[in-house]
C-alpha positions as CSV (number, residue, x, y, z in Angstrom):
1,M,-17.2,15.4,66.8
2,S,-13.9,16.8,65.7
3,A,-13.3,19.0,62.8
4,K,-12.5,17.5,59.4
5,R,-11.5,18.9,56.1
6,N,-14.3,19.8,53.7
7,P,-13.8,17.7,50.6
8,G,-15.8,20.1,48.4
9,A,-15.5,23.8,47.7
10,P,-16.3,25.9,50.8
11,S,-19.5,27.9,51.0
12,R,-19.0,31.7,51.0
13,T,-19.7,31.7,54.8
14,E,-17.0,29.1,55.4
15,K,-14.6,31.0,53.2
16,L,-15.0,34.3,55.1
17,V,-14.8,32.7,58.5
18,S,-11.7,30.8,57.5
19,L,-10.1,33.9,56.0
20,T,-10.7,35.7,59.3
21,Y,-9.2,32.8,61.2
22,A,-6.2,32.5,58.9
23,L,-5.3,36.1,58.7
24,M,-5.4,36.4,62.5
25,S,-3.4,33.2,63.2
26,R,-0.3,34.2,61.2
27,R,1.4,37.4,62.4
28,R,3.2,38.1,59.1
29,G,-0.1,37.5,57.2
30,Y,-0.5,36.1,53.7
31,T,0.3,37.4,50.3
32,R,-2.2,37.4,47.5
33,A,-0.3,34.5,45.9
34,E,-0.3,32.5,49.1
35,L,-4.0,32.9,49.6
36,R,-4.7,32.1,46.0
37,G,-2.8,28.8,46.5
38,I,-4.7,27.7,49.7
39,V,-8.3,29.0,49.2
40,D,-10.2,26.5,47.0
41,D,-12.6,29.3,45.8
42,Y,-9.6,31.2,44.3
43,R,-8.1,28.3,42.3
44,D,-8.6,27.9,38.6
45,L,-9.6,31.6,38.2
46,S,-8.0,33.9,35.7
47,D,-6.0,36.8,37.1
48,D,-8.8,39.3,36.5
49,A,-11.4,37.0,38.1
50,F,-9.2,36.3,41.1
51,E,-8.6,40.1,41.6
52,R,-12.3,40.8,41.5
53,K,-13.2,38.1,43.9
54,F,-10.4,38.9,46.3
55,E,-11.3,42.6,46.4
56,R,-14.9,41.7,47.0
57,D,-13.9,39.4,49.9
58,K,-11.7,42.1,51.4
59,E,-14.6,44.6,51.3
60,D,-17.0,42.1,52.8
61,L,-14.6,41.5,55.7
62,R,-14.1,45.2,56.3
63,S,-17.9,45.7,56.2
64,L,-18.3,43.0,58.9
65,G,-15.9,45.0,61.1
66,V,-12.8,42.7,60.5
67,P,-9.9,45.2,60.4
68,L,-7.9,44.0,57.5
69,E,-4.3,45.4,57.4
70,T,-2.2,45.7,54.3
71,L,1.6,45.5,55.0
72,T,4.0,46.9,52.4
73,G,7.1,49.1,52.3
74,D,10.1,47.0,53.2
75,A,12.1,44.0,52.1
76,Y,10.1,41.6,54.3
77,Y,6.6,42.6,53.2
78,G,7.4,43.7,49.7
79,N,7.0,47.0,47.9
80,D,4.1,46.4,45.5
81,R,0.6,45.1,45.5
82,Q,1.4,41.5,44.7
83,D,4.0,41.2,47.4
84,A,1.9,42.9,50.1
85,H,0.9,40.9,53.1
86,Y,-2.6,40.9,54.6
87,R,-3.3,40.2,58.2
88,V,-5.8,40.9,61.1
89,R,-4.3,42.0,64.4
90,P,-6.1,40.4,67.3
91,E,-5.8,43.6,69.4
92,V,-7.5,45.6,66.7
93,Y,-10.1,42.9,66.0
94,R,-11.3,42.7,69.6
95,L,-14.3,44.6,71.0
96,P,-13.1,46.8,73.9
97,A,-14.2,45.4,77.3
98,V,-17.4,47.0,78.5
99,S,-19.8,46.2,81.3
100,F,-23.4,47.4,81.7
101,A,-25.4,47.7,84.8
102,P,-28.7,45.8,84.8
103,A,-30.8,48.9,84.0
104,E,-28.3,49.9,81.3
105,A,-28.4,46.5,79.7
106,L,-32.2,46.7,79.7
107,A,-31.9,50.1,77.9
108,L,-29.5,48.5,75.4
109,G,-32.0,45.7,74.8
110,L,-34.8,48.2,74.2
111,A,-32.5,50.1,71.8
112,A,-32.0,46.9,69.8
113,R,-35.8,46.5,69.6
114,V,-36.4,50.0,68.1
115,W,-35.5,48.8,64.6
116,K,-38.1,47.0,62.4
117,D,-36.1,46.6,59.2
118,P,-34.7,43.1,59.1
119,T,-31.2,44.1,58.1
120,I,-30.7,46.8,60.8
121,A,-32.7,44.8,63.4
122,S,-30.3,41.8,62.7
123,A,-27.3,44.1,63.1
124,A,-28.7,45.5,66.4
125,D,-29.3,42.0,67.8
126,R,-25.8,41.0,66.9
127,A,-24.3,44.0,68.6
128,F,-26.5,43.6,71.7
129,N,-25.5,39.9,72.0
130,R,-21.8,40.9,71.6
131,L,-22.0,43.6,74.3
132,S,-23.8,41.4,76.8
133,P,-22.1,38.1,76.2
134,S,-22.6,36.2,79.5
135,A,-25.4,33.7,80.0
136,D,-25.4,34.9,83.6
137,G,-26.0,38.5,82.8
138,P,-29.2,40.5,83.0
139,D,-32.1,39.1,80.9
140,A,-32.4,42.2,78.6
141,A,-33.0,40.3,75.3
142,G,-36.7,40.1,76.0
143,A,-37.0,43.8,77.0
144,S,-40.3,45.3,75.9
145,F,-41.9,48.8,75.9
146,E,-44.8,49.4,78.2
147,T,-46.6,52.8,77.6
148,F,-44.9,54.0,74.4
149,E,-43.0,52.0,71.8
150,P,-40.9,53.7,69.1
151,R,-40.4,51.8,65.8
152,L,-37.7,53.1,63.4
153,H,-37.4,52.1,59.7
154,A,-34.7,52.8,57.3
155,A,-36.0,50.7,54.4
156,D,-35.3,53.2,51.6
157,A,-33.3,51.3,49.1
158,V,-30.6,53.8,49.1
159,F,-30.2,54.2,52.9
160,R,-27.2,51.9,53.6
161,D,-25.4,53.2,50.5
162,L,-25.9,56.7,51.7
163,L,-24.8,55.8,55.3
164,A,-21.6,54.3,54.0
165,A,-20.9,57.2,51.7
166,V,-21.5,59.7,54.6
167,W,-19.1,57.8,56.9
168,D,-16.5,57.3,54.2
169,R,-16.7,61.0,53.2
170,T,-17.2,60.1,49.5
171,P,-19.0,62.4,46.9
172,I,-22.0,60.8,45.3
173,R,-24.4,61.3,42.4
174,F,-28.1,60.3,42.2
175,T,-31.4,61.3,40.5
176,Y,-33.8,63.3,42.6
177,R,-37.4,64.4,42.2
178,P,-38.2,67.5,44.3
179,P,-41.7,68.2,45.8
180,S,-42.5,70.2,42.6
181,G,-40.6,70.1,39.4
182,D,-38.9,67.4,37.3
183,A,-36.3,64.9,38.4
184,A,-32.7,65.9,37.9
185,V,-29.2,64.4,38.5
186,R,-27.5,65.8,41.6
187,T,-23.9,65.6,42.6
188,I,-23.5,65.9,46.4
189,E,-20.8,66.0,49.0
190,P,-22.7,64.2,51.8
191,W,-22.3,65.5,55.3
192,G,-25.0,63.7,57.3
193,I,-28.2,61.6,57.3
194,G,-31.0,61.9,59.8
195,N,-34.7,61.3,60.5
196,R,-37.3,64.1,61.2
197,F,-41.1,64.1,61.0
198,G,-41.1,60.4,60.0
199,H,-38.7,61.0,57.0
200,W,-35.0,60.3,56.4
201,Y,-33.0,63.2,55.0
202,L,-29.6,63.7,53.5
203,V,-27.7,66.9,54.2
204,G,-24.8,67.9,52.0
205,W,-23.2,70.4,49.6
206,D,-24.8,70.5,46.2
207,R,-22.0,71.0,43.7
208,D,-24.3,72.0,40.8
209,R,-26.2,74.6,42.9
210,E,-23.2,75.6,45.0
211,G,-25.0,75.5,48.3
212,Q,-26.1,73.4,51.3
213,R,-29.2,71.3,50.4
214,I,-31.5,68.9,52.2
215,F,-32.8,65.8,50.3
216,R,-35.6,63.5,51.4
217,L,-34.5,59.9,50.7
218,S,-37.9,58.8,49.5
219,R,-37.5,61.2,46.5
220,I,-34.2,59.7,45.3
221,T,-35.2,57.7,42.3
222,S,-31.9,56.1,41.3
223,E,-29.0,54.1,42.8
224,I,-26.2,55.9,44.6
225,A,-23.1,56.3,42.4
226,R,-19.8,57.1,44.2
227,R,-17.6,59.8,42.7
228,P,-13.9,60.4,43.1
229,G,-12.5,62.6,45.8
230,T,-13.0,63.2,49.6
231,V,-15.6,65.3,51.3
232,E,-14.6,67.8,54.0
233,R,-17.5,68.6,56.4
234,P,-17.8,72.1,57.8
235,A,-16.1,72.5,61.2
236,G,-18.5,71.7,64.0
237,F,-21.1,70.2,61.8
238,R,-23.8,68.1,63.5
239,I,-26.7,66.7,61.5
240,G,-29.1,67.1,64.5
241,D,-28.5,70.9,64.5
242,V,-29.4,71.2,60.8
243,L,-32.6,69.0,61.0
244,D,-33.8,70.5,64.3
245,A,-33.9,73.9,62.5
246,L,-36.4,72.5,60.0
247,D,-39.8,74.0,60.4
248,P,-42.6,71.7,59.2
249,D,-44.9,74.7,58.8
250,S,-42.6,76.9,57.0
251,A,-43.5,75.6,53.5
252,R,-47.3,75.6,54.0
253,Q,-49.5,76.8,51.1
254,R,-53.2,77.0,50.5
255,A,-55.1,74.3,48.5
256,T,-58.6,74.6,47.1
257,V,-60.6,71.6,46.1
258,R,-64.1,70.5,45.1
259,L,-65.5,67.6,47.0
260,A,-68.6,65.4,46.3
261,P,-71.2,65.9,49.0
262,G,-70.4,63.9,52.1
263,R,-66.9,62.9,50.9
264,G,-63.4,64.0,52.0
265,L,-64.5,64.3,55.6
266,A,-60.8,64.6,56.8
267,L,-60.2,67.5,54.5
268,R,-63.4,69.2,55.7
269,S,-62.1,68.9,59.3
270,R,-59.0,70.8,58.2
271,A,-60.8,73.5,56.3
272,V,-59.5,77.0,56.9
273,D,-63.0,78.4,56.4
274,P,-65.4,75.8,58.0
275,G,-68.4,77.4,56.4
276,A,-67.0,76.8,52.9
277,A,-66.7,73.1,53.8
278,T,-70.5,72.7,53.8
279,G,-71.7,75.2,51.2
280,H,-72.4,74.0,47.6
281,D,-71.2,75.8,44.5
282,A,-72.1,75.6,40.9
283,G,-69.5,73.0,40.1
284,D,-70.0,69.3,40.2
285,V,-67.9,66.3,41.3
286,D,-68.9,62.7,40.8
287,G,-72.1,63.8,39.2
288,S,-73.3,65.8,42.1
289,A,-73.3,69.4,43.3
290,A,-69.9,70.0,44.9
291,D,-68.6,71.7,48.0
292,T,-65.5,73.9,47.7
293,V,-63.0,73.4,50.5
294,S,-59.7,75.2,51.2
295,F,-57.0,73.9,53.6
296,D,-53.3,74.4,54.2
297,Y,-50.8,71.8,53.4
298,Q,-47.0,71.4,53.1
299,D,-45.9,68.8,50.6
300,D,-47.3,68.3,47.1
301,E,-46.3,64.6,46.9
302,A,-47.6,63.5,50.3
303,T,-50.8,65.5,50.0
304,G,-51.2,64.4,46.4
305,A,-51.1,60.8,47.6
306,E,-53.8,61.5,50.2
307,L,-56.1,63.2,47.6
308,A,-55.6,60.5,45.0
309,E,-57.2,58.1,47.5
310,L,-60.5,60.0,46.9
311,G,-60.4,59.4,43.1
312,P,-63.5,60.8,41.2
313,A,-64.9,62.4,44.4
314,I,-62.3,65.3,44.4
315,A,-61.2,67.9,42.0
316,V,-58.1,70.0,42.7
317,L,-58.7,73.7,41.8
318,A,-55.4,75.1,43.0
319,P,-52.5,75.0,43.1
320,Q,-51.5,73.3,39.8
321,S,-48.5,71.6,41.4
322,L,-50.9,69.7,43.7
323,R,-53.2,68.7,40.9
324,T,-50.1,67.5,39.0
325,A,-49.1,65.3,41.9
326,V,-52.6,63.8,42.2
327,V,-52.7,63.0,38.5
328,R,-49.2,61.5,38.7
329,H,-50.3,59.1,41.4
330,L,-53.5,58.1,39.5
331,E,-51.6,57.6,36.2
332,G,-48.9,55.6,37.9
333,A,-51.5,53.4,39.6
334,L,-53.4,52.9,36.3
335,E,-50.3,52.0,34.4
336,A,-49.5,49.3,37.0
337,A,-53.1,48.1,37.0
338,R,-53.0,47.6,33.3
339,A,-49.7,45.8,33.3
340,P,-49.6,42.0,33.0
341,A,-49.5,40.2,36.4
342,P,-46.1,39.0,37.4
343,D,-45.3,35.2,37.4
344,Y,-45.4,34.0,41.0
345,A,-46.1,30.9,43.0
346,F,-46.6,30.7,46.8
347,G,-44.5,28.1,48.5
348,R,-44.8,27.0,52.1
349,P,-45.1,29.9,54.6
350,R,-41.8,30.8,56.2
351,T,-41.6,32.4,59.6
352,G,-38.7,34.6,58.6
353,G,-36.4,35.6,55.7
354,R,-33.2,33.9,54.9
355,P,-30.2,35.7,56.5
356,S,-27.5,37.0,54.2
357,S,-24.1,35.3,54.1
358,S,-22.6,38.4,55.9
359,D,-25.1,37.9,58.7
360,V,-24.2,34.3,59.0
361,V,-20.5,35.0,59.0
362,A,-20.9,37.6,61.8
363,R,-23.1,35.2,63.8
364,A,-20.5,32.4,63.4
365,L,-17.7,34.6,64.7
366,D,-19.9,35.6,67.6
367,I,-20.8,32.0,68.4
368,I,-17.1,31.1,68.4
369,A,-16.2,33.9,70.8
370,Y,-19.2,33.1,73.1
371,V,-18.4,29.4,73.3
372,V,-14.7,29.8,73.8
373,R,-15.2,32.5,76.5
374,E,-17.9,30.5,78.3
375,G,-15.9,27.3,78.2
376,A,-18.5,24.6,77.5
377,P,-22.0,26.2,77.7
378,L,-25.2,24.2,77.3
379,I,-26.4,24.0,73.8
380,E,-29.8,25.2,74.9
381,D,-28.3,28.3,76.6
382,T,-26.2,29.1,73.6
383,A,-29.2,28.8,71.2
384,A,-31.3,31.1,73.5
385,H,-28.5,33.7,73.7
386,F,-28.4,34.1,69.9
387,G,-32.2,33.7,69.5
388,L,-31.8,30.5,67.5
389,S,-33.5,27.2,67.5
390,R,-31.4,24.2,68.6
391,R,-31.5,22.9,65.0
392,R,-30.2,26.2,63.6
393,L,-27.4,26.4,66.1
394,I,-26.4,22.8,65.3
395,D,-26.2,23.7,61.6
396,D,-24.0,26.7,62.4
397,L,-21.7,24.6,64.6
398,A,-21.4,22.0,61.8
399,M,-20.5,24.8,59.4
400,I,-17.9,26.2,61.8
401,Q,-16.4,22.7,61.9
402,M,-15.4,23.1,58.3
403,C,-13.5,26.4,59.0
404,G,-9.9,27.1,59.8
405,V,-6.7,27.9,57.8
406,P,-7.9,26.9,54.3
407,N,-6.5,23.4,53.4
408,G,-4.5,23.6,56.7
409,L,-3.2,20.8,58.9
410,P,-5.5,19.3,61.5
411,D,-4.3,21.6,64.3
412,E,-5.0,24.6,62.0
413,L,-8.7,23.9,61.8
414,I,-11.3,24.9,64.3
415,D,-12.1,21.9,66.6
416,V,-15.8,21.9,67.5
417,D,-17.4,19.3,69.8
418,F,-21.2,19.4,70.4
419,E,-21.9,15.9,71.6
420,G,-24.4,15.7,74.4
421,D,-25.9,18.8,76.0
422,R,-22.8,21.0,75.8
423,V,-20.7,22.6,73.1
424,S,-17.0,23.4,73.2
425,I,-14.6,24.9,70.6
426,A,-10.8,24.4,70.7
427,N,-8.0,25.9,68.7
428,A,-9.7,29.2,68.2
429,E,-8.2,31.4,70.9
430,G,-7.6,34.2,68.5
431,L,-11.4,34.5,68.0
432,S,-12.2,34.2,71.7
433,A,-12.9,37.9,72.0
434,P,-16.0,39.4,70.4
435,I,-15.4,41.2,67.1
436,R,-15.6,45.0,67.2
437,L,-18.8,46.7,66.0
438,N,-19.1,47.5,62.4
439,L,-20.7,50.7,61.0
440,L,-24.3,49.3,60.8
441,E,-24.1,47.7,64.2
442,A,-22.8,50.8,66.0
443,F,-25.3,53.0,64.1
444,S,-28.3,50.7,65.1
445,L,-27.6,50.8,68.9
446,L,-26.3,54.4,69.2
447,V,-29.3,55.8,67.3
448,G,-31.6,53.3,69.2
449,L,-30.4,54.7,72.5
450,Q,-30.8,58.3,71.4
451,T,-34.4,57.4,70.5
452,L,-35.0,56.2,74.1
453,L,-34.0,59.6,75.3
454,D,-36.9,61.1,73.2
455,L,-39.6,58.9,74.8
456,P,-42.4,60.7,76.4
457,G,-42.1,60.4,80.2
458,G,-38.5,59.5,80.1
459,Q,-38.8,56.4,82.2
460,E,-35.6,54.8,80.6
461,R,-33.7,58.1,80.2
462,D,-31.1,57.8,83.0
463,A,-30.3,54.2,82.0
464,A,-30.1,55.1,78.4
465,H,-27.7,58.0,79.2
466,G,-25.4,55.6,81.1
467,A,-25.5,52.9,78.3
468,L,-24.9,55.5,75.6
469,G,-21.7,56.7,77.3
470,K,-20.3,53.2,77.6
471,L,-21.4,52.3,74.1
472,R,-19.6,55.3,72.7
473,A,-16.3,54.0,74.2
474,A,-16.9,50.5,73.0
475,A,-17.8,51.6,69.5
476,G,-14.3,52.9,68.8
477,E,-14.1,55.0,65.7
478,F,-17.9,55.0,65.4
479,G,-18.4,56.4,68.9
480,D,-19.2,59.9,67.7
481,I,-21.4,58.8,64.8
482,D,-24.2,61.0,66.1
483,R,-22.3,64.0,64.5
484,I,-23.4,62.7,61.1
485,V,-26.4,60.5,61.9
486,S,-29.5,61.4,63.9
487,A,-33.1,60.3,64.5
488,R,-35.8,62.2,66.3
489,L,-39.2,60.8,67.2
490,T,-42.3,62.7,65.9
491,A,-43.6,62.3,69.5
492,T,-41.3,65.1,70.5
493,E,-43.4,67.5,68.6
494,A,-46.3,69.2,70.4
495,S,-49.7,67.5,69.9
496,G,-52.8,68.1,72.0
497,T,-54.5,64.9,70.9
498,R,-51.4,62.8,71.8
499,D,-51.0,64.5,75.2
500,G,-54.7,63.8,76.1
501,V,-54.5,60.2,74.8
502,T,-51.2,59.6,76.7
503,A,-52.7,60.9,79.9
504,A,-55.8,58.6,79.5
505,T,-53.6,55.6,78.8
506,A,-51.5,56.2,81.9
507,A,-54.7,56.5,84.0
508,D,-56.5,53.5,82.4
509,Q,-59.4,55.8,81.4
510,V,-61.9,54.8,78.8
511,L,-61.9,57.1,75.8
512,H,-64.7,58.1,73.4
513,L,-63.1,58.6,69.9
514,S,-64.4,60.2,66.8
515,Y,-62.3,58.4,64.2
516,Y,-61.9,59.0,60.5
517,H,-61.5,55.9,58.3
518,P,-60.1,56.9,54.9
519,G,-61.0,53.6,53.1
520,R,-64.6,54.2,53.8
521,D,-64.3,58.0,54.0
522,D,-66.5,58.0,57.1
523,I,-66.3,59.0,60.7
524,S,-67.2,56.5,63.4
525,E,-67.8,56.9,67.1
526,R,-66.1,54.3,69.4
527,E,-65.4,53.7,73.0
528,V,-61.9,52.2,73.6
529,E,-59.8,51.0,76.4
530,P,-56.3,52.4,75.6
531,I,-53.4,50.0,76.0
532,R,-50.3,52.0,74.9
533,L,-49.0,54.3,72.1
534,L,-46.5,53.5,69.5
535,E,-44.7,55.5,66.8
536,D,-44.0,53.8,63.5
537,A,-42.3,55.5,60.6
538,G,-43.3,58.9,61.9
539,R,-46.9,58.1,62.6
540,T,-48.2,57.7,66.1
541,Y,-50.9,55.0,66.9
542,L,-53.1,54.2,69.8
543,Q,-53.3,50.5,70.6
544,A,-56.6,49.9,72.3
545,W,-59.4,47.5,73.0
546,C,-62.3,48.6,70.9
547,R,-65.6,47.8,72.5
548,R,-67.5,48.1,69.3
549,A,-65.2,45.7,67.4
550,A,-64.7,43.5,70.6
551,G,-61.0,43.3,69.8
552,R,-57.7,45.1,69.8
553,R,-57.3,47.8,67.2
554,N,-54.7,50.4,66.2
555,F,-55.9,54.0,65.7
556,R,-53.8,56.5,63.9
557,L,-53.6,59.7,66.0
558,D,-53.8,62.0,63.0
559,R,-57.2,60.3,62.2
560,I,-58.6,60.8,65.7
561,L,-60.8,63.9,65.3
562,A,-61.8,64.0,68.9
563,A,-60.8,62.0,72.0
564,A,-62.6,62.6,75.3
565,P,-62.4,60.6,78.6
566,T,-65.8,59.1,79.5
567,G,-65.1,59.3,83.2
568,E,-64.9,55.5,83.4
569,T,-61.7,53.6,84.3
570,Y,-61.0,49.9,83.5
571,L,-58.9,47.1,84.9
572,R,-56.2,45.8,82.7
573,D,-56.6,42.2,81.7
574,P,-53.3,40.3,80.7
575,E,-54.9,38.9,77.5
576,R,-57.4,41.6,76.5
577,H,-54.9,44.5,77.0
578,A,-51.7,42.8,76.0
579,A,-49.6,45.0,73.8
580,D,-49.5,43.9,70.1
581,E,-45.9,43.4,69.1
582,G,-46.8,42.5,65.5
583,S,-48.1,44.3,62.5
584,L,-50.3,47.4,62.7
585,Y,-53.1,45.7,60.9
586,T,-55.4,43.4,62.8
587,P,-56.8,40.5,60.7
588,A,-60.4,39.5,61.1
589,P,-62.3,36.3,60.2
590,G,-64.5,38.1,57.7
591,D,-61.7,39.7,55.7
592,T,-61.6,39.4,51.9
593,T,-58.5,37.6,50.6
594,V,-56.6,39.4,47.8
595,V,-53.2,39.2,46.3
596,L,-51.2,42.4,46.2
597,G,-47.9,43.3,44.5
598,F,-45.5,45.6,46.2
599,A,-42.7,47.4,44.4
600,P,-39.2,47.1,46.0
601,R,-39.6,50.4,47.9
602,L,-42.8,49.1,49.6
603,H,-41.6,45.7,50.5
604,R,-41.6,46.6,54.2
605,F,-45.1,47.9,53.9
606,A,-46.3,44.4,53.1
607,D,-45.6,43.3,56.7
608,E,-48.2,45.7,58.0
609,F,-51.0,43.6,56.3
610,A,-49.9,40.5,58.3
611,P,-49.7,38.5,55.0
612,L,-50.8,34.9,54.8
613,H,-48.2,34.1,52.1
614,T,-45.4,36.0,50.4
615,T,-43.1,35.3,47.5
616,K,-40.7,37.3,45.3
617,A,-41.5,37.5,41.6
618,K,-38.8,37.6,39.0
619,D,-39.3,41.3,38.3
620,G,-38.6,42.2,42.0
621,T,-42.3,42.5,43.0
622,L,-43.1,41.2,46.4
623,V,-46.4,39.2,46.0
624,A,-48.4,38.9,49.2
625,Q,-51.7,37.2,49.9
626,V,-53.5,39.4,52.5
627,G,-56.9,40.0,54.1
628,I,-58.7,43.2,53.5
629,A,-61.6,44.3,55.6
630,E,-63.5,45.8,52.6
631,A,-62.7,45.3,48.9
632,A,-64.0,48.9,48.3
633,Q,-60.9,50.2,50.0
634,L,-58.6,48.8,47.4
635,P,-58.8,51.4,44.6
636,G,-58.0,54.3,47.0
637,L,-55.2,52.3,48.6
638,V,-53.7,51.6,45.1
639,A,-54.1,55.2,44.0
640,R,-52.3,56.5,47.2
641,H,-49.2,54.6,46.2
642,G,-49.1,55.7,42.6
643,G,-48.1,52.4,40.9
644,E,-45.9,50.9,43.7
645,L,-48.8,48.8,44.9
646,R,-51.2,46.9,42.7
647,V,-53.9,44.3,43.0
648,I,-53.0,41.0,41.3
649,D,-55.8,38.7,42.2
650,P,-58.8,38.0,42.1
651,P,-59.6,39.2,38.6
652,H,-62.8,41.0,39.5
653,A,-60.9,43.1,42.1
654,V,-58.2,43.9,39.5
655,E,-61.0,45.1,37.0
656,A,-62.7,47.1,39.7
657,V,-59.5,49.0,40.6
658,R,-58.8,49.6,36.9
659,R,-62.2,51.0,36.2
660,W,-62.1,53.3,39.3
661,L,-58.7,54.7,38.3
662,E,-59.9,55.3,34.7
663,A,-63.0,57.1,36.0
664,A,-60.9,59.3,38.3
665,L,-58.6,60.4,35.5
666,A,-61.4,60.9,33.0
667,A,-63.2,63.1,35.6
668,D,-60.1,65.2,36.1
669,H,-59.6,65.6,32.3
670,D,-63.3,66.6,31.9
671,R,-63.0,69.2,34.6
672,Q,-60.0,71.0,33.1
673,P,-60.3,73.9,30.6
674,H,-59.4,72.8,27.0
675,P,-58.3,75.0,24.1
676,P,-61.1,75.6,21.5
677,T,-61.2,73.3,18.5
678,E,-62.4,74.1,15.0
679,E,-65.6,72.2,15.7
680,N,-66.6,74.2,18.9
681,A,-64.8,77.5,18.3
């Protein structure tokens, strides 16, 4: 099959691949007018529409890592914008040569597996394939964690915008809701972005308050608006130094609550005066004599979400800011529960999301470089290298056939041949070297390798150090990105429970657990065979074979109230003790099927339920059909998320959640002092 001209308008992917090819193949480049004349997508546009589309395409190419040059300033190139020439220099386009030892390549493969957000995971996979291009190289693509797996997320809607603004040193403006107080607009000079204690933070200079401030990304409630000007970071600034100085205990305060008898068992276990956790007082909660419990906590919003899950069974006595947070979660959840259900329809289940056009462009450029460099690789080997099915690779190759200098002569088009078992690409020597890493790709692997250095035990530490040094050199301008971006595992913090569980896991010892289940608000006793630990979004889990459930289960470490070795060891079975690479929720045959709606900020959270079907509603809600172990858990789950998660179907579950939330708010209202009225004064 030889390339032929596309008789119709090119797709966006074809256009961007062709622009890259054209701008690299002509040393003098192209003017705006020349490009407008040869690119089908630019024809018949008004001047303003062409300028908007051309500027968007330039920005997309730069975000992909294509180093677009603008040449002006002499008689040859012209002196104004319209006469400027645009080109891509091959020597700047190419990824610097780098070679990884087998152990380093394995560490690089593990670094790519750290990310669980589809966009960043895709960027990490592209970067990994680009850095280990040969089919004869070490098989690191299937690398997996054995005793401890870290999982990083950066799913906050504003994350990528903030990362770009930090790198570009651009002032920004956004609306922010602090732990206590009202939301306000903040104008910030961003210095760095990093992860600590399971949360992403922005560090920068607050122009309104004239001082350095730290902002949690999950509390940013608006889009990121760029402002004019350039940010100057303090000399020697490193984001890691600032975030390492954070003390998670520094902002602790005392809370006092009333609990219905037998409820709030996790709070009772944290009581600062254990005696008070069991004594009754004169008040009442949920119609029964109540227990007063005091405990220390740090964050109103996070703790408010936890307490809201108890609904009518809890009354917050102090402080008022914590009660306000609880009420805000309940009111938000009730408002969502009363809203009309979104219009949706489940289609056929899909195994994965549709990649963006930018992802497809980057993959096409990588495929071209790989095939040209390997000569005539087998189609099956090429598909495996990029993690594609044969059909998907053939579709990409057919698309590449349509690319080249737009409306060019036959020898200016990319010649692709994939008859038989092999594929070859001719007339694309300029694209034979891998494209350099872009910001997101460099970020994903550099931070992923730094995360490996934090792993307990440090099995991969030496290899990660070696890979990190080589990656810094290959990443070019992004090589020192760790000055402004950092991520630290929560596992680096001291934890007696984690240390004991880790030791038992390494020694294949059976553990007896006392485990708190928030949905049922009870404590169960279990014997488990530990498989491994994993950290996901700042929480550490024990993956284990639960003898009581006769299946694999995930136990949150902060809900393990006690873990003691029984003295028994076990032999690992490849099936029974296989590490679960999927969601943290384990479906069971007796689960109740419900339909949940997830607001945009919680779209990632839907994956943890192992949904049977998903679809996107017109209002942006991700609608998912999931299995729930007990329907009685739904009201508390909805309350915890304060309106960003709702039950959509079946109707009786929707009604049960609504009534529960109304009862919780009514109980809170009845327990608060009210000013006297004329009737009862």
